[in-house]
PDB file of N, CA, C and O in Angstrom:
ATOM      1  N   MET A   1      40.108 108.826 -77.062  1.00  0.00           N
ATOM      2  CA  MET A   1      38.707 109.226 -77.143  1.00  0.00           C
ATOM      3  C   MET A   1      37.902 108.885 -75.951  1.00  0.00           C
ATOM      4  O   MET A   1      37.145 109.712 -75.442  1.00  0.00           O
ATOM      5  N   LEU A   2      38.049 107.676 -75.493  1.00  0.00           N
ATOM      6  CA  LEU A   2      37.455 107.077 -74.374  1.00  0.00           C
ATOM      7  C   LEU A   2      37.750 107.878 -73.069  1.00  0.00           C
ATOM      8  O   LEU A   2      36.850 108.175 -72.283  1.00  0.00           O
ATOM      9  N   SER A   3      38.950 108.182 -72.896  1.00  0.00           N
ATOM     10  CA  SER A   3      39.558 108.946 -71.887  1.00  0.00           C
ATOM     11  C   SER A   3      38.815 110.285 -71.799  1.00  0.00           C
ATOM     12  O   SER A   3      38.437 110.727 -70.714  1.00  0.00           O
ATOM     13  N   GLU A   4      38.619 110.907 -72.938  1.00  0.00           N
ATOM     14  CA  GLU A   4      38.008 112.249 -72.983  1.00  0.00           C
ATOM     15  C   GLU A   4      36.585 112.111 -72.648  1.00  0.00           C
ATOM     16  O   GLU A   4      36.026 113.024 -72.040  1.00  0.00           O
ATOM     17  N   PHE A   5      35.922 111.005 -73.005  1.00  0.00           N
ATOM     18  CA  PHE A   5      34.439 110.740 -72.673  1.00  0.00           C
ATOM     19  C   PHE A   5      34.410 110.597 -71.159  1.00  0.00           C
ATOM     20  O   PHE A   5      33.567 111.212 -70.507  1.00  0.00           O
ATOM     21  N   ALA A   6      35.335 109.776 -70.562  1.00  0.00           N
ATOM     22  CA  ALA A   6      35.298 109.640 -69.190  1.00  0.00           C
ATOM     23  C   ALA A   6      35.568 110.927 -68.298  1.00  0.00           C
ATOM     24  O   ALA A   6      35.034 111.093 -67.201  1.00  0.00           O
ATOM     25  N   THR A   7      36.340 111.705 -68.810  1.00  0.00           N
ATOM     26  CA  THR A   7      36.684 112.932 -68.138  1.00  0.00           C
ATOM     27  C   THR A   7      35.438 113.857 -68.237  1.00  0.00           C
ATOM     28  O   THR A   7      35.043 114.464 -67.242  1.00  0.00           O
ATOM     29  N   LEU A   8      34.839 113.959 -69.411  1.00  0.00           N
ATOM     30  CA  LEU A   8      33.590 114.846 -69.538  1.00  0.00           C
ATOM     31  C   LEU A   8      32.546 114.339 -68.589  1.00  0.00           C
ATOM     32  O   LEU A   8      31.978 115.122 -67.827  1.00  0.00           O
ATOM     33  N   MET A   9      32.248 112.948 -68.609  1.00  0.00           N
ATOM     34  CA  MET A   9      31.383 112.359 -67.731  1.00  0.00           C
ATOM     35  C   MET A   9      31.596 112.735 -66.292  1.00  0.00           C
ATOM     36  O   MET A   9      30.651 113.167 -65.631  1.00  0.00           O
ATOM     37  N   LEU A  10      32.883 112.579 -65.743  1.00  0.00           N
ATOM     38  CA  LEU A  10      33.365 112.910 -64.488  1.00  0.00           C
ATOM     39  C   LEU A  10      32.961 114.324 -63.999  1.00  0.00           C
ATOM     40  O   LEU A  10      32.406 114.518 -62.917  1.00  0.00           O
ATOM     41  N   TYR A  11      33.266 115.241 -64.836  1.00  0.00           N
ATOM     42  CA  TYR A  11      32.948 116.624 -64.588  1.00  0.00           C
ATOM     43  C   TYR A  11      31.579 117.027 -64.717  1.00  0.00           C
ATOM     44  O   TYR A  11      31.181 117.982 -64.050  1.00  0.00           O
ATOM     45  N   GLN A  12      30.746 116.364 -65.558  1.00  0.00           N
ATOM     46  CA  GLN A  12      29.329 116.732 -65.841  1.00  0.00           C
ATOM     47  C   GLN A  12      28.413 116.003 -64.823  1.00  0.00           C
ATOM     48  O   GLN A  12      27.425 116.557 -64.340  1.00  0.00           O
ATOM     49  N   ILE A  13      28.772 114.776 -64.529  1.00  0.00           N
ATOM     50  CA  ILE A  13      27.694 114.036 -63.683  1.00  0.00           C
ATOM     51  C   ILE A  13      28.231 113.327 -62.596  1.00  0.00           C
ATOM     52  O   ILE A  13      27.463 112.728 -61.844  1.00  0.00           O
ATOM     53  N   GLY A  14      29.550 113.313 -62.394  1.00  0.00           N
ATOM     54  CA  GLY A  14      30.238 112.796 -61.165  1.00  0.00           C
ATOM     55  C   GLY A  14      30.886 111.422 -61.315  1.00  0.00           C
ATOM     56  O   GLY A  14      30.741 110.663 -62.272  1.00  0.00           O
ATOM     57  N   ASN A  15      31.643 111.214 -60.193  1.00  0.00           N
ATOM     58  CA  ASN A  15      32.531 109.987 -60.307  1.00  0.00           C
ATOM     59  C   ASN A  15      31.844 108.678 -60.566  1.00  0.00           C
ATOM     60  O   ASN A  15      32.292 107.961 -61.461  1.00  0.00           O
ATOM     61  N   ILE A  16      30.818 108.305 -59.882  1.00  0.00           N
ATOM     62  CA  ILE A  16      30.080 107.164 -59.806  1.00  0.00           C
ATOM     63  C   ILE A  16      29.445 106.830 -61.093  1.00  0.00           C
ATOM     64  O   ILE A  16      29.519 105.686 -61.544  1.00  0.00           O
ATOM     65  N   ALA A  17      28.817 107.791 -61.711  1.00  0.00           N
ATOM     66  CA  ALA A  17      28.175 107.663 -62.999  1.00  0.00           C
ATOM     67  C   ALA A  17      29.245 107.527 -64.134  1.00  0.00           C
ATOM     68  O   ALA A  17      29.061 106.763 -65.081  1.00  0.00           O
ATOM     69  N   ALA A  18      30.391 108.309 -64.002  1.00  0.00           N
ATOM     70  CA  ALA A  18      31.493 108.236 -64.963  1.00  0.00           C
ATOM     71  C   ALA A  18      32.145 106.818 -64.875  1.00  0.00           C
ATOM     72  O   ALA A  18      32.457 106.267 -65.931  1.00  0.00           O
ATOM     73  N   VAL A  19      32.339 106.275 -63.833  1.00  0.00           N
ATOM     74  CA  VAL A  19      32.959 104.890 -63.587  1.00  0.00           C
ATOM     75  C   VAL A  19      31.976 103.976 -64.226  1.00  0.00           C
ATOM     76  O   VAL A  19      32.402 103.118 -64.999  1.00  0.00           O
ATOM     77  N   GLU A  20      30.709 104.072 -63.981  1.00  0.00           N
ATOM     78  CA  GLU A  20      29.687 103.153 -64.418  1.00  0.00           C
ATOM     79  C   GLU A  20      29.750 103.131 -66.068  1.00  0.00           C
ATOM     80  O   GLU A  20      29.836 102.102 -66.739  1.00  0.00           O
ATOM     81  N   ALA A  21      29.689 104.522 -66.598  1.00  0.00           N
ATOM     82  CA  ALA A  21      29.683 104.556 -68.045  1.00  0.00           C
ATOM     83  C   ALA A  21      30.984 103.989 -68.627  1.00  0.00           C
ATOM     84  O   ALA A  21      30.928 103.148 -69.524  1.00  0.00           O
ATOM     85  N   LEU A  22      32.107 104.412 -68.159  1.00  0.00           N
ATOM     86  CA  LEU A  22      33.393 103.709 -68.612  1.00  0.00           C
ATOM     87  C   LEU A  22      33.449 102.292 -68.656  1.00  0.00           C
ATOM     88  O   LEU A  22      33.958 101.679 -69.594  1.00  0.00           O
ATOM     89  N   SER A  23      32.927 101.750 -67.642  1.00  0.00           N
ATOM     90  CA  SER A  23      32.816 100.237 -67.421  1.00  0.00           C
ATOM     91  C   SER A  23      31.945  99.688 -68.461  1.00  0.00           C
ATOM     92  O   SER A  23      32.317  98.699 -69.091  1.00  0.00           O
ATOM     93  N   THR A  24      30.817 100.247 -68.695  1.00  0.00           N
ATOM     94  CA  THR A  24      29.804  99.780 -69.570  1.00  0.00           C
ATOM     95  C   THR A  24      30.375  99.729 -70.970  1.00  0.00           C
ATOM     96  O   THR A  24      30.266  98.734 -71.686  1.00  0.00           O
ATOM     97  N   VAL A  25      31.026 100.911 -71.352  1.00  0.00           N
ATOM     98  CA  VAL A  25      31.617 100.933 -72.757  1.00  0.00           C
ATOM     99  C   VAL A  25      32.686  99.985 -72.933  1.00  0.00           C
ATOM    100  O   VAL A  25      32.824  99.429 -74.022  1.00  0.00           O
ATOM    101  N   ARG A  26      33.468  99.745 -71.953  1.00  0.00           N
ATOM    102  CA  ARG A  26      34.714  98.873 -72.134  1.00  0.00           C
ATOM    103  C   ARG A  26      34.162  97.390 -72.187  1.00  0.00           C
ATOM    104  O   ARG A  26      34.755  96.588 -72.908  1.00  0.00           O
ATOM    105  N   GLN A  27      33.075  96.993 -71.471  1.00  0.00           N
ATOM    106  CA  GLN A  27      32.502  95.760 -71.621  1.00  0.00           C
ATOM    107  C   GLN A  27      31.644  95.540 -72.848  1.00  0.00           C
ATOM    108  O   GLN A  27      31.277  94.402 -73.139  1.00  0.00           O
ATOM    109  N   SER A  28      31.340  96.506 -73.517  1.00  0.00           N
ATOM    110  CA  SER A  28      30.598  96.382 -74.731  1.00  0.00           C
ATOM    111  C   SER A  28      31.204  95.425 -75.814  1.00  0.00           C
ATOM    112  O   SER A  28      32.415  95.468 -76.031  1.00  0.00           O
ATOM    113  N   ARG A  29      30.493  94.672 -76.411  1.00  0.00           N
ATOM    114  CA  ARG A  29      31.085  93.759 -77.587  1.00  0.00           C
ATOM    115  C   ARG A  29      31.346  94.503 -78.776  1.00  0.00           C
ATOM    116  O   ARG A  29      32.109  94.071 -79.641  1.00  0.00           O
ATOM    117  N   THR A  30      30.687  95.722 -78.878  1.00  0.00           N
ATOM    118  CA  THR A  30      30.837  96.532 -80.070  1.00  0.00           C
ATOM    119  C   THR A  30      32.049  97.618 -80.013  1.00  0.00           C
ATOM    120  O   THR A  30      32.379  98.304 -80.980  1.00  0.00           O
ATOM    121  N   PHE A  31      32.636  97.666 -78.781  1.00  0.00           N
ATOM    122  CA  PHE A  31      33.727  98.730 -78.532  1.00  0.00           C
ATOM    123  C   PHE A  31      35.012  97.930 -78.852  1.00  0.00           C
ATOM    124  O   PHE A  31      35.280  96.815 -78.405  1.00  0.00           O
ATOM    125  N   ASN A  32      35.755  98.664 -79.686  1.00  0.00           N
ATOM    126  CA  ASN A  32      37.126  98.123 -80.162  1.00  0.00           C
ATOM    127  C   ASN A  32      38.222  99.085 -79.728  1.00  0.00           C
ATOM    128  O   ASN A  32      38.158 100.273 -80.043  1.00  0.00           O
ATOM    129  N   ILE A  33      39.259  98.573 -78.987  1.00  0.00           N
ATOM    130  CA  ILE A  33      40.421  99.313 -78.606  1.00  0.00           C
ATOM    131  C   ILE A  33      41.424  99.287 -79.762  1.00  0.00           C
ATOM    132  O   ILE A  33      41.915  98.246 -80.199  1.00  0.00           O
ATOM    133  N   LEU A  34      41.674 100.447 -80.198  1.00  0.00           N
ATOM    134  CA  LEU A  34      42.661 100.586 -81.418  1.00  0.00           C
ATOM    135  C   LEU A  34      43.949 101.374 -80.916  1.00  0.00           C
ATOM    136  O   LEU A  34      43.992 102.604 -80.903  1.00  0.00           O
ATOM    137  N   PRO A  35      44.918 100.613 -80.533  1.00  0.00           N
ATOM    138  CA  PRO A  35      46.129 101.369 -79.942  1.00  0.00           C
ATOM    139  C   PRO A  35      46.825 102.076 -81.136  1.00  0.00           C
ATOM    140  O   PRO A  35      46.826 101.592 -82.268  1.00  0.00           O
ATOM    141  N   VAL A  36      47.404 103.229 -80.816  1.00  0.00           N
ATOM    142  CA  VAL A  36      48.095 103.935 -81.829  1.00  0.00           C
ATOM    143  C   VAL A  36      49.405 104.309 -81.226  1.00  0.00           C
ATOM    144  O   VAL A  36      49.584 104.451 -80.016  1.00  0.00           O
ATOM    145  N   GLY A  37      50.256 104.451 -82.098  1.00  0.00           N
ATOM    146  CA  GLY A  37      51.753 104.805 -81.694  1.00  0.00           C
ATOM    147  C   GLY A  37      51.897 106.338 -81.655  1.00  0.00           C
ATOM    148  O   GLY A  37      50.997 107.072 -82.064  1.00  0.00           O
ATOM    149  N   LYS A  38      53.025 106.786 -81.165  1.00  0.00           N
ATOM    150  CA  LYS A  38      53.330 108.271 -81.108  1.00  0.00           C
ATOM    151  C   LYS A  38      53.148 108.939 -82.485  1.00  0.00           C
ATOM    152  O   LYS A  38      52.540 110.008 -82.544  1.00  0.00           O
ATOM    153  N   ALA A  39      53.620 108.388 -83.544  1.00  0.00           N
ATOM    154  CA  ALA A  39      53.601 108.994 -84.754  1.00  0.00           C
ATOM    155  C   ALA A  39      52.065 109.166 -85.252  1.00  0.00           C
ATOM    156  O   ALA A  39      51.683 110.221 -85.760  1.00  0.00           O
ATOM    157  N   THR A  40      51.268 108.115 -85.077  1.00  0.00           N
ATOM    158  CA  THR A  40      49.909 108.278 -85.430  1.00  0.00           C
ATOM    159  C   THR A  40      49.102 109.340 -84.623  1.00  0.00           C
ATOM    160  O   THR A  40      48.274 110.107 -85.116  1.00  0.00           O
ATOM    161  N   PHE A  41      49.456 109.274 -83.329  1.00  0.00           N
ATOM    162  CA  PHE A  41      48.842 110.364 -82.389  1.00  0.00           C
ATOM    163  C   PHE A  41      49.289 111.801 -82.797  1.00  0.00           C
ATOM    164  O   PHE A  41      48.509 112.751 -82.873  1.00  0.00           O
ATOM    165  N   ASP A  42      50.518 111.855 -83.031  1.00  0.00           N
ATOM    166  CA  ASP A  42      51.082 113.258 -83.449  1.00  0.00           C
ATOM    167  C   ASP A  42      50.378 113.675 -84.784  1.00  0.00           C
ATOM    168  O   ASP A  42      49.950 114.825 -84.882  1.00  0.00           O
ATOM    169  N   ALA A  43      50.247 112.809 -85.787  1.00  0.00           N
ATOM    170  CA  ALA A  43      49.547 113.209 -87.066  1.00  0.00           C
ATOM    171  C   ALA A  43      48.155 113.538 -86.844  1.00  0.00           C
ATOM    172  O   ALA A  43      47.640 114.452 -87.488  1.00  0.00           O
ATOM    173  N   ALA A  44      47.494 112.866 -85.979  1.00  0.00           N
ATOM    174  CA  ALA A  44      46.025 113.293 -85.649  1.00  0.00           C
ATOM    175  C   ALA A  44      46.047 114.605 -85.011  1.00  0.00           C
ATOM    176  O   ALA A  44      45.273 115.477 -85.407  1.00  0.00           O
ATOM    177  N   CYS A  45      46.857 114.820 -84.069  1.00  0.00           N
ATOM    178  CA  CYS A  45      47.003 116.251 -83.422  1.00  0.00           C
ATOM    179  C   CYS A  45      47.240 117.288 -84.388  1.00  0.00           C
ATOM    180  O   CYS A  45      46.665 118.373 -84.311  1.00  0.00           O
ATOM    181  N   GLU A  46      48.082 116.998 -85.318  1.00  0.00           N
ATOM    182  CA  GLU A  46      48.384 118.036 -86.320  1.00  0.00           C
ATOM    183  C   GLU A  46      47.222 118.281 -87.284  1.00  0.00           C
ATOM    184  O   GLU A  46      47.050 119.399 -87.770  1.00  0.00           O
ATOM    185  N   GLU A  47      46.431 117.260 -87.563  1.00  0.00           N
ATOM    186  CA  GLU A  47      45.235 117.357 -88.409  1.00  0.00           C
ATOM    187  C   GLU A  47      44.260 118.115 -87.574  1.00  0.00           C
ATOM    188  O   GLU A  47      43.659 119.041 -88.119  1.00  0.00           O
ATOM    189  N   PHE A  48      44.031 117.850 -86.354  1.00  0.00           N
ATOM    190  CA  PHE A  48      43.062 118.488 -85.466  1.00  0.00           C
ATOM    191  C   PHE A  48      43.435 120.050 -85.474  1.00  0.00           C
ATOM    192  O   PHE A  48      42.565 120.914 -85.584  1.00  0.00           O
ATOM    193  N   GLU A  49      44.736 120.323 -85.354  1.00  0.00           N
ATOM    194  CA  GLU A  49      45.173 121.761 -85.268  1.00  0.00           C
ATOM    195  C   GLU A  49      44.916 122.483 -86.562  1.00  0.00           C
ATOM    196  O   GLU A  49      44.588 123.670 -86.534  1.00  0.00           O
ATOM    197  N   ARG A  50      45.056 121.796 -87.750  1.00  0.00           N
ATOM    198  CA  ARG A  50      44.986 122.419 -88.945  1.00  0.00           C
ATOM    199  C   ARG A  50      43.613 122.778 -89.444  1.00  0.00           C
ATOM    200  O   ARG A  50      43.411 123.759 -90.160  1.00  0.00           O
ATOM    201  N   VAL A  51      42.694 121.963 -89.048  1.00  0.00           N
ATOM    202  CA  VAL A  51      41.231 122.127 -89.559  1.00  0.00           C
ATOM    203  C   VAL A  51      40.439 123.113 -88.545  1.00  0.00           C
ATOM    204  O   VAL A  51      40.196 122.726 -87.402  1.00  0.00           O
ATOM    205  N   PRO A  52      40.097 124.226 -88.932  1.00  0.00           N
ATOM    206  CA  PRO A  52      39.369 125.172 -87.998  1.00  0.00           C
ATOM    207  C   PRO A  52      37.880 124.709 -87.941  1.00  0.00           C
ATOM    208  O   PRO A  52      37.261 124.392 -88.957  1.00  0.00           O
ATOM    209  N   VAL A  53      37.386 124.692 -86.778  1.00  0.00           N
ATOM    210  CA  VAL A  53      35.965 124.392 -86.555  1.00  0.00           C
ATOM    211  C   VAL A  53      35.328 125.380 -85.665  1.00  0.00           C
ATOM    212  O   VAL A  53      35.851 125.580 -84.568  1.00  0.00           O
ATOM    213  N   ASP A  54      34.291 126.004 -85.994  1.00  0.00           N
ATOM    214  CA  ASP A  54      33.433 127.015 -85.164  1.00  0.00           C
ATOM    215  C   ASP A  54      32.468 126.225 -84.439  1.00  0.00           C
ATOM    216  O   ASP A  54      31.594 125.584 -85.023  1.00  0.00           O
ATOM    217  N   ILE A  55      32.606 126.251 -83.101  1.00  0.00           N
ATOM    218  CA  ILE A  55      31.586 125.723 -82.279  1.00  0.00           C
ATOM    219  C   ILE A  55      30.943 126.862 -81.356  1.00  0.00           C
ATOM    220  O   ILE A  55      31.686 127.557 -80.663  1.00  0.00           O
ATOM    221  N   GLU A  56      29.677 127.031 -81.352  1.00  0.00           N
ATOM    222  CA  GLU A  56      29.078 128.054 -80.754  1.00  0.00           C
ATOM    223  C   GLU A  56      28.071 127.517 -79.707  1.00  0.00           C
ATOM    224  O   GLU A  56      27.403 128.302 -79.034  1.00  0.00           O
TER     225      GLU A  56
END
């Protein structure tokens, strides 16, 4: 999720702002890193593919 945020920031507002935003989030006391294994990641991908969402 954080990497997606950083990528979006990079393309929308540029490298410097994206790096600053990423650094701010990572240094936050309220941000928790929850590592997941391949099985959990695969299950999340399957769930994402299964649930249709209309975004306009």
